[in-house]
C-alpha positions in Angstrom: 89.9 173.6 174.1 86.2 173.8 172.7 85.6 176.9 170.6 82.5 179.0 171.4 79.9 179.3 168.7 77.8 182.5 168.7 74.3 182.0 170.4 75.2 178.5 171.3 72.6 176.9 173.6 73.9 174.7 176.3 72.0 171.5 177.1 69.7 171.1 180.0 70.8 169.7 183.4 74.0 171.6 183.2 75.9 174.3 184.9 78.0 177.2 183.8 80.9 178.2 186.0 82.4 181.6 185.6 86.0 181.8 186.6 88.8 179.3 186.1 90.8 179.6 189.4 90.8 176.8 192.1 87.3 177.5 193.1 86.0 177.4 189.6 87.9 174.3 188.5 87.1 172.4 191.7 83.3 173.3 191.4 83.3 172.0 188.0 84.8 168.7 189.0 82.5 168.2 191.9 79.5 169.0 189.8 80.7 166.5 187.2 80.8 163.9 189.8 77.2 164.6 190.5 76.3 164.1 186.9 76.2 167.6 185.6 77.4 168.7 182.2 79.7 171.6 183.0 81.0 174.6 180.9 83.8 176.5 182.6 84.4 180.2 181.3 87.7 181.9 181.9 88.5 185.4 180.6 92.3 184.7 180.4 93.9 182.2 178.0 94.9 179.9 180.8 93.4 178.5 184.0 94.6 179.0 187.6 93.1 182.3 188.5 95.7 183.9 190.9 97.8 180.7 191.1 99.3 180.6 187.6 102.5 180.2 185.7 104.3 182.7 183.5 105.7 181.0 180.3 108.3 182.7 178.3 109.6 179.5 176.6 109.5 175.8 177.2 112.8 176.1 179.1 111.9 179.4 180.9 108.7 179.5 183.0 107.9 180.6 186.5 105.0 181.0 188.9 103.5 184.4 189.6 104.7 183.9 193.2 105.4 181.4 195.8 102.2 179.6 197.0 102.6 177.6 200.1 100.0 175.2 201.6 99.8 173.7 205.1 98.7 170.3 206.3 95.5 171.8 207.6 94.4 172.5 203.9 92.2 169.5 203.8 89.8 170.5 201.0 92.7 171.7 198.8 94.4 168.4 199.3 91.3 166.6 198.3 91.2 168.7 195.2 94.8 167.7 194.3 94.1 164.1 195.0 91.1 164.2 192.5 93.2 165.7 189.7 96.3 163.5 190.4 98.5 166.3 191.8 98.8 165.2 195.4 102.2 163.6 194.5 103.4 166.9 193.2 103.3 168.6 196.6 106.5 168.1 198.8 105.6 168.4 202.5 108.0 169.0 205.3 108.5 166.0 207.5 108.2 168.4 210.4 107.2 172.1 210.4 110.3 174.4 210.5 110.9 177.9 209.6 114.3 179.6 209.8 114.3 183.3 210.8 117.3 185.4 210.3 118.2 189.1 210.7 120.8 191.3 208.9 123.4 191.1 211.7 123.7 187.2 211.5 121.3 186.1 214.3 119.3 182.9 213.4 116.2 181.6 215.0 114.1 178.4 214.2 110.6 177.8 215.0 109.9 174.1 214.6 107.6 171.3 215.5 108.0 167.5 215.4 105.7 164.6 214.6 106.8 163.0 217.9 105.1 165.4 220.3 101.4 166.2 220.2 99.5 169.5 220.0 102.4 171.7 219.1 104.4 171.2 222.3 107.7 171.3 220.3 106.7 174.6 219.0 106.4 175.9 222.5 109.9 174.5 223.3 111.5 176.1 220.2 109.8 179.4 221.1 111.7 179.3 224.4 114.9 179.3 222.2 113.7 182.0 219.9 116.4 184.9 220.0 114.4 187.9 219.0 112.2 188.3 222.1 113.0 188.4 225.9 112.4 185.5 228.3 109.4 187.1 230.0 108.0 187.9 226.4 108.5 184.3 225.5 106.6 183.0 228.6 103.9 185.5 227.9 103.6 184.5 224.3 103.3 180.7 225.4 100.7 181.4 227.9 98.7 183.5 225.3 99.0 180.6 222.8 97.6 178.1 225.4 94.8 180.5 226.3 94.0 181.0 222.5 93.5 177.3 222.0 90.3 177.3 224.1 88.8 180.5 222.7 85.5 180.1 220.7 86.4 182.3 217.8 83.0 182.2 216.3 81.6 184.5 219.0 80.5 187.7 217.2 82.4 189.9 219.5 85.8 188.7 218.1 84.9 190.2 214.7 84.6 193.7 216.0 88.2 194.5 216.9 91.7 193.7 215.8 94.0 190.8 216.7 96.6 193.2 217.9 94.1 194.9 220.3 93.4 191.5 221.8 97.1 190.7 222.0 97.8 194.0 223.7 95.0 193.4 226.2 96.6 190.0 226.9 100.0 191.4 227.8 101.8 191.1 224.4 104.4 193.8 223.9 105.1 195.7 220.8 108.3 193.8 220.3 106.7 190.3 220.6 103.8 191.4 218.4 106.1 192.5 215.7 108.7 189.7 215.9 106.5 186.7 216.7 102.7 187.2 216.1 103.0 189.4 212.9 105.6 186.9 211.5 102.8 184.3 211.3 99.9 186.6 210.4 101.5 188.7 207.7 102.3 185.9 205.2 99.1 184.0 206.1 96.4 186.8 205.9 98.5 189.2 203.8 98.1 191.8 206.4 99.4 193.0 209.7 98.0 192.1 213.1 96.7 195.6 213.6 94.5 195.3 210.5 93.0 191.8 210.9 90.0 190.8 213.0 90.6 188.9 216.2 88.6 186.0 215.1 90.8 185.6 211.9 93.9 185.8 214.1 92.6 183.0 216.3 91.6 181.0 213.2 95.3 181.0 211.9 96.7 179.6 215.1 93.8 177.3 216.1 93.8 175.6 212.7 97.6 175.0 212.3 100.0 175.7 215.1 97.8 174.7 217.9 96.8 171.4 216.2 100.3 170.0 215.9 102.8 169.1 213.2 100.4 167.3 210.8 98.3 170.5 210.4 101.1 173.1 210.5 103.7 171.6 208.3 104.2 173.4 205.0 103.8 172.0 201.4 105.6 173.2 198.3 104.6 172.5 194.6 107.4 170.5 193.0 106.6 171.8 189.6 105.0 174.9 188.3 101.5 175.8 189.3 100.4 175.0 185.7 101.7 171.5 186.2 100.0 171.2 189.6 96.6 173.0 189.0 95.8 174.3 185.5 96.8 171.3 183.3 95.5 168.3 185.3 92.5 170.3 186.3 91.5 171.0 182.6 92.2 167.4 181.6 89.9 166.1 184.3 87.1 168.4 183.2 87.5 167.7 179.4 88.0 163.9 180.0 84.7 163.8 181.7 82.8 165.6 179.0 83.1 169.3 180.2 83.7 172.3 178.1 86.4 174.9 178.8 86.1 178.4 177.3 89.3 180.3 177.5 90.0 183.9 176.5 86.4 185.2 176.4 85.0 187.1 179.6 81.5 187.4 180.7 80.4 191.1 180.5 76.8 190.7 181.8 74.4 188.4 183.4 70.8 188.9 182.1 68.1 188.6 184.7 64.3 187.8 184.6 61.8 186.0 186.8 64.5 185.9 189.6 66.8 183.8 187.5 69.9 184.4 185.4 68.5 183.7 182.0 71.5 184.4 179.9 75.3 184.7 180.4 76.6 187.1 177.8 80.2 187.1 176.7 82.5 189.7 175.3 82.3 188.4 171.7 78.5 188.4 171.7 78.0 184.8 172.6 74.9 184.1 174.7 74.8 181.0 176.9 72.2 179.6 179.2 72.1 177.0 181.8 70.0 175.6 184.7 72.6 176.7 187.3 75.1 179.5 187.1 78.1 179.6 189.6 80.2 182.6 189.9 83.7 181.8 191.0 85.3 185.1 190.4 86.5 187.8 192.7 83.8 189.9 194.5 84.5 193.1 192.4 84.3 191.1 189.2 81.0 189.6 190.2 79.6 193.0 191.0 80.6 194.3 187.6 78.7 191.8 185.6 75.5 192.0 187.6 72.6 193.8 186.0 71.6 197.2 187.6 68.7 195.7 189.5 70.9 193.3 191.3 73.7 195.6 191.9 71.3 197.7 194.1 70.0 194.6 195.9 71.1 194.6 199.6 72.9 191.3 199.2 75.1 192.6 196.4 75.4 196.3 197.0 77.9 195.6 199.8 80.4 194.0 197.5 82.3 197.2 196.6 83.1 197.6 200.4 85.3 194.5 200.5 88.9 195.7 200.8 91.9 194.1 199.1 95.6 193.8 200.0 98.5 193.4 197.5 101.5 191.2 197.1 104.7 191.9 195.2 106.9 189.1 194.1 110.4 189.7 192.7 111.9 186.9 190.7 115.8 186.9 190.5 117.9 184.5 188.4 121.6 184.4 189.4 124.6 182.8 187.8 125.9 181.5 191.2 124.5 180.3 194.4 124.1 182.7 197.5 121.6 180.8 199.5 121.4 177.1 200.7 118.2 177.1 202.6 114.8 176.2 200.8 113.3 179.5 202.3 114.0 182.0 205.0 112.2 184.8 206.7 114.1 188.1 207.3 112.8 189.7 210.4 114.1 193.2 209.9 113.9 193.5 206.1 111.1 194.7 203.7 111.9 191.6 201.7 110.1 189.4 204.3 110.5 186.0 202.6 112.9 184.6 200.2 112.4 181.2 198.6 115.1 179.2 196.8 113.5 177.7 193.6 116.5 175.8 192.4 117.6 173.6 195.3 119.0 170.9 193.0 121.1 173.2 191.0 124.7 173.6 192.2 125.6 176.4 190.0 122.7 178.6 189.1 120.0 179.9 191.4 116.4 181.3 191.1 115.1 183.3 194.0 111.4 184.3 194.6 111.1 187.2 197.0 107.6 187.6 198.4 106.4 190.8 200.1 102.9 190.8 201.7 100.8 193.9 202.2 103.1 195.7 199.8 100.9 198.9 199.0 104.1 201.0 199.7 105.7 199.3 196.5 102.9 199.5 194.1 103.7 203.1 193.0 107.4 202.5 192.9 109.2 202.0 189.6 111.0 198.9 188.5 114.3 200.6 189.1 113.3 201.7 192.6 112.2 198.4 193.7 115.2 196.5 192.3 117.6 199.0 193.9 115.9 198.4 197.3 116.0 194.5 196.6 119.7 194.5 195.7 120.6 196.6 198.7 118.7 194.3 201.1 120.3 191.2 199.5 123.8 192.6 200.1 122.9 193.1 203.7 121.5 189.5 204.1 123.9 187.8 201.9 127.3 189.6 202.1 128.8 187.8 199.1 125.9 189.0 196.9 127.1 191.0 193.9 125.0 192.8 191.3 127.1 191.0 188.7 125.5 187.7 189.7 122.1 188.8 188.4 121.3 187.4 185.0 117.7 188.7 184.8 114.7 189.7 187.1 111.0 190.0 187.0 108.6 192.0 189.3 105.0 190.9 189.4 102.5 193.2 191.3 99.3 191.6 192.4 97.3 194.6 193.3 94.3 192.7 194.5 96.0 189.5 195.7 93.7 188.9 198.6 90.7 190.3 200.4 91.5 191.9 203.7 90.1 190.3 206.9 89.6 193.6 208.8 87.4 193.9 211.9 83.7 193.7 210.9 84.4 192.6 207.3 82.7 189.3 207.7 79.4 190.9 207.0 80.5 191.7 203.4 81.4 188.0 202.6 78.4 186.4 201.0 77.1 182.8 201.4 77.1 180.4 198.6 73.5 180.8 198.1 72.4 184.1 196.4 68.9 185.7 196.3 68.7 184.7 192.7 67.2 181.2 192.3 69.8 179.8 190.0 72.9 181.8 190.9 75.4 180.4 193.3 78.7 181.8 194.5 82.1 180.3 195.2 85.4 181.8 195.7 87.9 182.3 198.5 86.1 185.5 199.5 82.8 183.9 200.3 82.0 183.2 203.9 83.9 179.9 204.4 85.2 180.9 207.9 88.8 181.0 206.4 90.9 183.9 205.1 91.8 184.4 201.5 93.8 181.2 200.9 93.8 178.3 198.4 92.0 176.2 201.1 89.2 178.8 201.3 88.8 178.6 197.6 88.5 174.8 197.7 86.3 174.8 200.6 83.9 177.2 198.9 83.7 174.9 196.0 82.8 172.0 198.2 80.3 174.1 200.1 78.5 175.4 197.0 78.1 172.0 195.5 76.6 170.8 198.7 74.1 173.7 198.7 73.1 172.9 195.1 72.5 169.3 196.0 70.5 170.3 199.0 68.3 172.7 197.0 67.7 170.1 194.4 66.5 167.6 197.0 64.1 170.2 198.5 62.5 171.0 195.2 
């Protein structure tokens, strides 16, 4: 990587991108394709943002958590194609999710590429064992109704998805055991907390569009191998600079422009265009006082966040054969098998969304809970199988799509002439996903190009 020299002056016709997550990397790449000289600044010593790998040694590395993508993530897939990572994503042939409970009941929600518009999903819902027959018919009718709703109407931002479901005859049982099953891992929040428009969006963009859009994709390697390494190679091979391990502490402001980007070590950089691709709270913290009080930026502290806890467990024997399962009556929620090809050892990733009740618990308390649940789910599980474990708490994993929260999501264009904004939290119309991050990058570069043409 290029080392920063104090008071280095970056050339004209260039851009500084602050933040090395998906939004920052993809913004840099798209700007390079437009002829810009880019400099990407990341405070940590590695790229990836909230999609990163933990390296203990060459033989022992793992991701911070399981990151899934869907066929409807078109901008993310385009990003992967540009950096040569599309072949590193393993997609299901047909969407299928296995749901179990702790008494041995199994349900499968699936689709097929041979029937259009999610019809197979509706058929599989009729066989779903956790809700009654009348509840199934009501859920199917509600799905069909949802397909034709214009979610962009402002009224759908003002109340929760659960309120809409209840008004449309959905029982507490079907909300908990079907609707929340989809919303919780996708939006990292429960149906009672998310706005109706975001609830509609999840189903309209995936389930109700058919198998091509709803099927799940899994990275074949680590996130470093899929995102950080090929992304950095693309940028550097095309003349870009990547500065790692040095954070931006302040943006200096004059004549309605960001004149200087000041780094922690005292380095001062300048460029024609500055793109923030960092979380909303991080952007707010580096703004000068006069911009923090501006009506466009003063709302940023009002954005709420939800947490995710991932528990990684390495076992000396196999207890799970499926690639992943959802547990309908367990706090563990989702378990992913990270070692499908290994017939002896097994690595499991347990992903718990909206995990605020775990954040204050000690490692011992969380592990006791996990081991107890694993024993209920897999009766042959024994604590002696455990070789090691690791808990990763992401306290601000995603922003929350609560009712009326859309007004806090900024557009790509800021009131500052040369400051643009990217990131999954900007107003892309999508929730806090990898797709929203990639889409924000595409949108921000389009806005930059449009502004250049108008000058």
